[in-house]
GUTIKOL-944259 format. One record per residue: residue number from 0; residue in one letter; chain; y, x, z of N, C-alpha, C in turn. Coordinates in pm, whole numbers, padded with zeros to 5 digits. Layout:
<rs>
NUM_A_A_Y_X_Z_Y_X_Z_Y_X_Z .
...
</rs>
This chain:
<rs>
0_X_A_-00236_-01448_-01951_-00191_-01314_-01994_-00311_-01221_-02000 .
1_X_A_-00348_-01161_-02110_-00469_-01080_-02122_-00462_-00956_-02038 .
2_X_A_-00574_-00916_-01986_-00581_-00797_-01904_-00578_-00674_-01993 .
3_X_A_-00498_-00579_-01959_-00483_-00459_-02042_-00595_-00361_-02015 .
4_X_A_-00632_-00277_-02114_-00736_-00177_-02093_-00704_-00083_-01978 .
5_X_A_-00576_-00055_-01956_-00541_00038_-01849_-00580_-00018_-01713 .
6_X_A_-00567_-00150_-01694_-00608_-00208_-01568_-00758_-00206_-01551 .
7_X_A_-00832_-00226_-01660_-00977_-00218_-01653_-01021_-00078_-01614 .
8_X_A_-00958_00023_-01674_-00988_00162_-01638_-00952_00188_-01493 .
9_X_A_-00840_00133_-01451_-00798_00152_-01312_-00901_00094_-01217 .
10_X_A_-00962_-00019_-01256_-01062_-00083_-01170_-01180_00009_-01146 .
11_X_A_-01228_00075_-01251_-01343_00163_-01237_-01310_00286_-01153 .
12_X_A_-01193_00342_-01176_-01152_00461_-01099_-01134_00427_-00954 .
13_X_A_-01069_00313_-00926_-01042_00276_-00787_-01171_00241_-00716 .
14_X_A_-01271_00186_-00790_-01399_00155_-00729_-01463_00279_-00672 .
15_X_A_-01462_00388_-00750_-01520_00513_-00703_-01446_00566_-00582 .
16_X_A_-01315_00552_-00582_-01235_00601_-00471_-01262_00523_-00344 .
17_X_A_-01278_00393_-00356_-01296_00310_-00237_-01432_00332_-00172 .
18_X_A_-01533_00370_-00252_-01665_00392_-00195_-01679_00529_-00133 .
19_X_A_-01585_00618_-00160_-01587_00750_-00097_-01530_00738_00042 .
20_X_A_-01564_00829_00134_-01507_00824_00269_-01357_00832_00262 .
21_X_A_-01289_00750_00340_-01144_00747_00339_-01090_00835_00449 .
22_X_A_-00985_00913_00416_-00914_00988_00518_-00827_00890_00592 .
23_X_A_-00859_00868_00720_-00791_00761_00791_-00766_00800_00934 .
24_X_A_-00660_00749_00991_-00630_00774_01130_-00680_00660_01217 .
25_X_A_-00734_00557_01158_-00780_00443_01235_-00931_00446_01253 .
26_X_A_-00981_00378_01356_-01124_00372_01381_-01184_00256_01304 .
27_X_A_-01313_00273_01263_-01383_00165_01197_-01426_00063_01300 .
28_X_A_-01451_-00060_01254_-01506_-00161_01343_-01648_-00122_01377 .
29_X_A_-01687_-00121_01508_-01823_-00078_01545_-01927_-00174_01492 .
30_X_A_-02045_-00122_01454_-02150_-00209_01401_-02218_-00288_01512 .
31_X_A_-02282_-00400_01473_-02359_-00475_01570_-02502_-00420_01571 .
32_X_A_-02594_-00494_01634_-02730_-00444_01651_-02802_-00425_01518 .
33_X_A_-02760_-00499_01416_-02824_-00488_01285_-02757_-00386_01194 .
34_X_A_-02659_-00316_01248_-02593_-00214_01169_-02484_-00266_01078 .
35_X_A_-02449_-00395_01090_-02345_-00454_01007_-02216_-00456_01087 .
36_X_A_-02106_-00408_01031_-01980_-00409_01106_-01945_-00548_01155 .
37_X_A_-01891_-00556_01276_-01851_-00684_01334_-01723_-00733_01267 .
38_X_A_-01701_-00863_01285_-01576_-00925_01242_-01556_-00923_01091 .
39_X_A_-01662_-00900_01014_-01654_-00907_00869_-01727_-01033_00824 .
40_X_A_-01666_-01119_00748_-01728_-01246_00712_-01855_-01226_00632 .
41_X_A_-01955_-01311_00660_-02081_-01303_00585_-02060_-01352_00442 .
42_X_A_-01963_-01439_00423_-01931_-01487_00289_-01784_-01463_00263 .
43_X_A_-01755_-01408_00148_-01616_-01385_00111_-01560_-01514_00054 .
44_X_A_-01440_-01557_00098_-01381_-01681_00045_-01380_-01681_-00108 .
45_X_A_-01408_-01797_-00164_-01414_-01810_-00310_-01285_-01762_-00372 .
46_X_A_-01297_-01683_-00475_-01180_-01633_-00545_-01132_-01498_-00494 .
47_X_A_-01193_-01446_-00386_-01148_-01319_-00331_-01252_-01208_-00353 .
48_X_A_-01370_-01243_-00406_-01473_-01142_-00431_-01427_-01048_-00541 .
49_X_A_-01427_-00916_-00519_-01387_-00822_-00624_-01469_-00843_-00750 .
50_X_A_-01411_-00824_-00866_-01477_-00855_-00992_-01597_-00768_-01022 .
51_X_A_-01610_-00653_-00955_-01719_-00562_-00986_-01849_-00608_-00920 .
52_X_A_-01843_-00710_-00833_-01964_-00769_-00780_-02011_-00706_-00650 .
53_X_A_-01927_-00635_-00579_-01969_-00580_-00451_-01978_-00690_-00347 .
54_X_A_-02048_-00660_-00238_-02039_-00742_-00118_-01945_-00671_-00023 .
55_X_A_-01843_-00741_00024_-01747_-00677_00113_-01808_-00644_00248 .
56_X_A_-01926_-00700_00278_-01993_-00666_00403_-02029_-00518_00409 .
57_X_A_-02043_-00455_00295_-02082_-00315_00291_-01964_-00220_00308 .
58_X_A_-01844_-00275_00320_-01724_-00193_00333_-01664_-00209_00472 .
59_X_A_-01604_-00102_00522_-01536_-00114_00650_-01402_-00184_00628 .
60_X_A_-01336_-00226_00737_-01212_-00304_00721_-01105_-00234_00638 .
61_X_A_-01094_-00102_00650_-00994_-00030_00572_-01024_-00041_00423 .
62_X_A_-01151_-00025_00387_-01190_-00034_00247_-01174_-00177_00196 .
63_X_A_-01208_-00275_00281_-01192_-00415_00241_-01048_-00445_00202 .
64_X_A_-00955_-00402_00287_-00814_-00430_00262_-00770_-00373_00129 .
65_X_A_-00810_-00249_00100_-00767_-00184_-00023_-00831_-00247_-00146 .
66_X_A_-00960_-00283_-00134_-01028_-00346_-00247_-00970_-00483_-00277 .
67_X_A_-00943_-00562_-00171_-00889_-00695_-00192_-00750_-00690_-00254 .
68_X_A_-00667_-00598_-00207_-00533_-00584_-00264_-00542_-00544_-00411 .
69_X_A_-00627_-00446_-00438_-00644_-00398_-00575_-00697_-00509_-00666 .
70_X_A_-00801_-00580_-00615_-00861_-00687_-00694_-00762_-00797_-00725 .
71_X_A_-00677_-00830_-00628_-00575_-00934_-00649_-00483_-00896_-00762 .
72_X_A_-00442_-00768_-00767_-00352_-00725_-00872_-00421_-00721_-01008 .
73_X_A_-00540_-00662_-01013_-00612_-00650_-01141_-00643_-00787_-01201 .
74_X_A_-00674_-00884_-01114_-00704_-01018_-01161_-00579_-01104_-01176 .
75_X_A_-00463_-01039_-01167_-00335_-01105_-01191_-00313_-01223_-01097 .
76_X_A_-00357_-01204_-00972_-00338_-01307_-00871_-00207_-01289_-00795 .
77_X_A_-00106_-01240_-00862_00024_-01218_-00801_00130_-01293_-00879 .
78_X_A_00248_-01315_-00821_00353_-01387_-00896_00380_-01323_-01031 .
79_X_A_00397_-01405_-01131_00412_-01358_-01269_00532_-01265_-01285 .
80_X_A_00635_-01285_-01202_00755_-01202_-01215_00723_-01054_-01196 .
81_X_A_00622_-01023_-01113_00586_-00883_-01092_00506_-00827_-01210 .
82_X_A_00428_-00912_-01275_00350_-00867_-01389_00439_-00833_-01508 .
83_X_A_00551_-00904_-01520_00638_-00886_-01637_00755_-00792_-01612 .
84_X_A_00775_-00750_-01488_00895_-00673_-01454_00893_-00535_-01519 .
85_X_A_01010_-00484_-01548_01025_-00349_-01600_01116_-00270_-01508 .
86_X_A_01085_-00144_-01493_01163_-00055_-01407_01296_-00024_-01474 .
87_X_A_01404_-00078_-01418_01535_-00056_-01476_01609_00061_-01417 .
88_X_A_01546_00133_-01324_01610_00246_-01257_01560_00379_-01311 .
89_X_A_01428_00387_-01332_01370_00510_-01386_01350_00617_-01281 .
90_X_A_01330_00741_-01329_01296_00852_-01239_01396_00965_-01254 .
91_X_A_01522_00929_-01255_01629_01027_-01269_01652_01100_-01137 .
92_X_A_01724_01211_-01145_01759_01286_-01024_01835_01196_-00928 .
93_X_A_01925_01117_-00983_02004_01027_-00897_01914_00925_-00827 .
94_X_A_01820_00867_-00901_01730_00768_-00841_01648_00829_-00728 .
95_X_A_01600_00951_-00751_01521_01020_-00648_01606_01049_-00525 .
96_X_A_01728_01096_-00547_01818_01128_-00436_01852_01003_-00356 .
97_X_A_01870_00889_-00424_01902_00766_-00354_01779_00704_-00288 .
98_X_A_01661_00736_-00341_01538_00684_-00282_01498_00755_-00154 .
99_X_A_01539_00881_-00139_01500_00960_-00021_01544_00897_00110 .
100_X_A_01674_00869_00129_01715_00809_00256_01655_00671_00278 .
101_X_A_01631_00597_00169_01567_00466_00183_01425_00480_00233 .
102_X_A_01352_00579_00181_01216_00604_00228_01216_00641_00375 .
103_X_A_01307_00730_00414_01312_00773_00554_01350_00659_00647 .
104_X_A_01432_00569_00601_01475_00458_00686_01371_00348_00700 .
105_X_A_01292_00325_00594_01205_00209_00592_01055_00238_00585 .
106_X_A_01016_00359_00551_00874_00386_00523_00816_00501_00605 .
107_X_A_00897_00601_00637_00847_00725_00695_00775_00708_00827 .
108_X_A_00822_00615_00910_00765_00603_01044_00619_00562_01042 .
109_X_A_00573_00502_00932_00431_00467_00917_00360_00560_00819 .
110_X_A_00421_00582_00703_00354_00658_00598_00371_00810_00611 .
111_X_A_00459_00855_00697_00475_00998_00720_00577_01064_00630 .
112_X_A_00613_01188_00667_00717_01262_00594_00683_01278_00447 .
113_X_A_00558_01306_00417_00517_01334_00279_00410_01237_00228 .
114_X_A_00406_01117_00287_00316_01014_00236_00170_01031_00272 .
115_X_A_00142_01104_00381_00003_01127_00421_-00047_01028_00525 .
116_X_A_00028_00920_00546_-00017_00816_00638_-00017_00858_00784 .
117_X_A_00065_00956_00819_00063_01011_00955_00197_01001_01025 .
118_X_A_00270_00893_01001_00396_00872_01071_00374_00844_01218 .
119_X_A_00481_00838_01293_00471_00820_01438_00399_00692_01478 .
120_X_A_00408_00587_01397_00345_00460_01432_00207_00443_01370 .
121_X_A_00163_00537_01289_00040_00520_01212_-00083_00502_01300 .
122_X_A_-00087_00574_01412_-00207_00572_01495_-00225_00440_01569 .
123_X_A_-00125_00356_01570_-00134_00226_01636_-00175_00115_01539 .
124_X_A_-00194_00149_01411_-00216_00047_01310_-00358_00050_01255 .
125_X_A_-00419_-00067_01243_-00549_-00084_01179_-00543_-00206_01090 .
126_X_A_-00561_-00192_00958_-00587_-00069_00883_-00469_00028_00891 .
127_X_A_-00500_00155_00872_-00397_00258_00878_-00309_00252_00753 .
128_X_A_-00189_00308_00760_-00100_00307_00644_-00162_00379_00524 .
129_X_A_-00126_00332_00407_-00178_00393_00284_-00134_00539_00272 .
130_X_A_-00221_00619_00213_-00188_00759_00187_-00111_00763_00055 .
131_X_A_00016_00742_00063_00097_00726_-00058_00095_00849_-00148 .
132_X_A_00086_00967_-00087_00087_01090_-00166_-00029_01093_-00265 .
133_X_A_-00142_01033_-00227_-00259_01028_-00315_-00257_00901_-00400 .
134_X_A_-00219_00790_-00339_-00223_00662_-00409_-00136_00661_-00533 .
135_X_A_-00016_00720_-00526_00074_00715_-00641_00022_00794_-00760 .
136_X_A_-00081_00875_-00739_-00139_00952_-00849_-00256_00880_-00915 .
137_X_A_-00296_00764_-00862_-00410_00692_-00914_-00369_00597_-01027 .
138_X_A_-00461_00562_-01116_-00428_00472_-01228_-00375_00337_-01185 .
139_X_A_-00414_00289_-01066_-00366_00159_-01021_-00217_00158_-00993 .
140_X_A_-00159_00275_-00965_-00021_00282_-00917_00081_00272_-01030 .
141_X_A_00068_00167_-01111_00169_00140_-01213_00292_00083_-01144 .
142_X_A_00405_00082_-01213_00529_00034_-01153_00516_-00107_-01097 .
143_X_A_00450_-00195_-01170_00439_-00334_-01127_00362_-00346_-00996 .
144_X_A_00257_-00266_-00982_00177_-00268_-00858_00260_-00221_-00739 .
145_X_A_00336_-00114_-00757_00416_-00060_-00648_00527_-00156_-00608 .
146_X_A_00594_-00215_-00706_00701_-00310_-00674_00644_-00429_-00597 .
147_X_A_00533_-00483_-00643_00469_-00596_-00576_00427_-00560_-00433 .
148_X_A_00363_-00445_-00416_00313_-00405_-00285_00427_-00388_-00185 .
149_X_A_00534_-00323_-00227_00647_-00299_-00137_00723_-00429_-00111 .
150_X_A_00743_-00508_-00214_00820_-00632_-00200_00751_-00733_-00109 .
151_X_A_00620_-00751_-00128_00548_-00857_-00058_00481_-00811_00071 .
152_X_A_00466_-00680_00089_00402_-00633_00212_00253_-00660_00214 .
153_X_A_00194_-00649_00333_00048_-00660_00341_-00004_-00772_00428 .
154_X_A_00080_-00868_00465_00036_-00974_00556_-00086_-01048_00504 .
155_X_A_-00088_-01082_00374_-00200_-01158_00320_-00330_-01080_00318 .
156_X_A_-00321_-00947_00335_-00441_-00864_00337_-00472_-00812_00477 .
157_X_A_-00403_-00864_00576_-00433_-00827_00714_-00377_-00694_00758 .
158_X_A_-00270_-00646_00695_-00210_-00521_00738_-00073_-00547_00800 .
159_X_A_-00021_-00446_00866_00107_-00461_00938_00228_-00434_00851 .
160_X_A_00208_-00397_00725_00322_-00363_00642_00411_-00485_00619 .
161_X_A_00541_-00475_00652_00631_-00589_00630_00669_-00603_00484 .
162_X_A_00715_-00722_00447_00766_-00745_00313_00912_-00701_00307 .
163_X_A_00947_-00626_00202_01081_-00573_00192_01168_-00646_00089 .
164_X_A_01117_-00755_00035_01191_-00824_-00071_01321_-00886_-00021 .
165_X_A_01330_-00911_00109_01454_-00966_00163_01539_-00859_00231 .
166_X_A_01483_-00739_00246_01555_-00628_00312_01618_-00534_00211 .
167_X_A_01546_-00511_00101_01591_-00418_-00002_01608_-00491_-00135 .
168_X_A_01700_-00445_-00214_01714_-00499_-00350_01604_-00442_-00438 .
169_X_A_01584_-00503_-00554_01483_-00451_-00646_01516_-00308_-00688 .
170_X_A_01641_-00280_-00714_01681_-00144_-00753_01651_-00045_-00641 .
171_X_A_01672_-00085_-00517_01642_00006_-00406_01493_00035_-00396 .
172_X_A_01412_-00065_-00422_01266_-00042_-00422_01229_00053_-00535 .
173_X_A_01289_00036_-00653_01263_00129_-00762_01306_00271_-00725 .
174_X_A_01412_00285_-00650_01455_00418_-00605_01352_00480_-00511 .
175_X_A_01294_00399_-00424_01186_00450_-00338_01067_00492_-00423 .
176_X_A_01034_00412_-00523_00923_00447_-00613_00951_00580_-00682 .
177_X_A_01074_00601_-00725_01110_00728_-00789_01089_00844_-00692 .
178_X_A_01124_00824_-00567_01107_00929_-00466_00959_00957_-00442 .
179_X_A_00876_00853_-00439_00731_00872_-00422_00675_00953_-00538 .
180_X_A_00712_00913_-00658_00656_00980_-00777_00705_01124_-00789 .
181_X_A_00819_01154_-00730_00871_01291_-00734_00802_01382_-00634 .
182_X_A_00716_01325_-00548_00641_01406_-00454_00708_01426_-00319 .
183_X_A_00795_01331_-00279_00859_01335_-00148_00940_01463_-00126 .
184_X_A_01028_01497_-00220_01103_01623_-00207_01207_01616_-00095 .
185_X_A_01247_01732_-00044_01358_01738_00050_01486_01712_-00027 .
186_X_A_01561_01616_00019_01687_01580_-00047_01798_01586_00056 .
187_X_A_01898_01666_00027_02012_01674_00118_02112_01565_00081 .
188_X_A_02144_01483_00180_02240_01375_00157_02314_01348_00287 .
189_X_A_02443_01330_00277_02524_01307_00396_02485_01178_00466 .
190_X_A_02437_01079_00387_02405_00951_00448_02257_00935_00479 .
191_X_A_02178_01042_00468_02036_01033_00500_02019_01011_00649 .
192_X_A_01927_00921_00689_01908_00895_00831_01841_01014_00899 .
193_X_A_01857_01030_01028_01791_01140_01098_01641_01127_01090 .
194_X_A_01569_01237_01092_01424_01233_01076_01351_01182_01200 .
195_X_A_01424_01158_01308_01359_01105_01427_01379_00954_01441 .
196_X_A_01424_00890_01335_01439_00745_01344_01535_00692_01241 .
197_X_A_01595_00579_01271_01694_00522_01182_01648_00399_01107 .
198_X_A_01526_00352_01135_01476_00236_01064_01537_00108_01119 .
199_X_A_01555_00012_01032_01608_-00115_01076_01506_-00188_01162 .
200_X_A_01553_-00270_01252_01465_-00340_01344_01366_-00430_01269 .
201_X_A_01411_-00493_01163_01325_-00585_01089_01215_-00515_01012 .
202_X_A_01220_-00381_01004_01117_-00307_00932_01001_-00268_01021 .
203_X_A_01009_-00297_01150_00904_-00255_01242_00775_-00330_01210 .
204_X_A_00663_-00259_01203_00536_-00326_01174_00486_-00402_01295 .
205_X_A_00395_-00492_01271_00328_-00564_01378_00224_-00470_01436 .
206_X_A_00238_-00433_01563_00152_-00331_01621_00017_-00384_01667 .
207_X_A_-00006_-00514_01656_-00138_-00563_01695_-00241_-00519_01591 .
208_X_A_-00368_-00520_01632_-00473_-00476_01542_-00487_-00575_01426 .
209_X_A_-00507_-00521_01307_-00521_-00604_01188_-00655_-00574_01122 .
210_X_A_-00734_-00677_01101_-00857_-00665_01024_-00861_-00781_00927 .
211_X_A_-00952_-00774_00831_-00965_-00881_00733_-01035_-01000_00798 .
212_X_A_-00973_-01116_00787_-01034_-01238_00844_-01151_-01284_00759 .
</rs>
């Protein structure tokens, strides 16, 4: 399947973003005597090197995770069903209203009320949760990328984000996407979970430290 120009443009934009300092609630891995961060492989496994030719040794674990996830998507290293999928829900008022309680039940405790990565559990996670409020505005955040990221979670990239493909239907994930794109608005709903909790037990992240192997 040929790579689209939009993904190539996204690669260049995301490269600049990843090399800039990241707003993060997590600590970087401390450097060793030679100034190289510990626990970062000297050689990146074949097939995982970002296409732009960087050495991942020059990136901290948070940046590594984001670059590897991005590179996997741009190089179409994800199941084909995600590359071909189309959003059948859209960004209607109804979709946004239905996405709000889903976000609060499954995402808020890590990503925060407004997607700033500052939920109650965020400070226990390394890498820290994505700053969704900013990420959804970037060229990489096409529908297919968001569906794949939410459905499959972050286990393969060393993050604590669980996979939601068995917890939520595809339409429910699209409703969450609609809520993200709408800017995390306040939505009044009788069935919205309380803001101090309400997440399902299976949505709890793995609280152990996560770094790139």
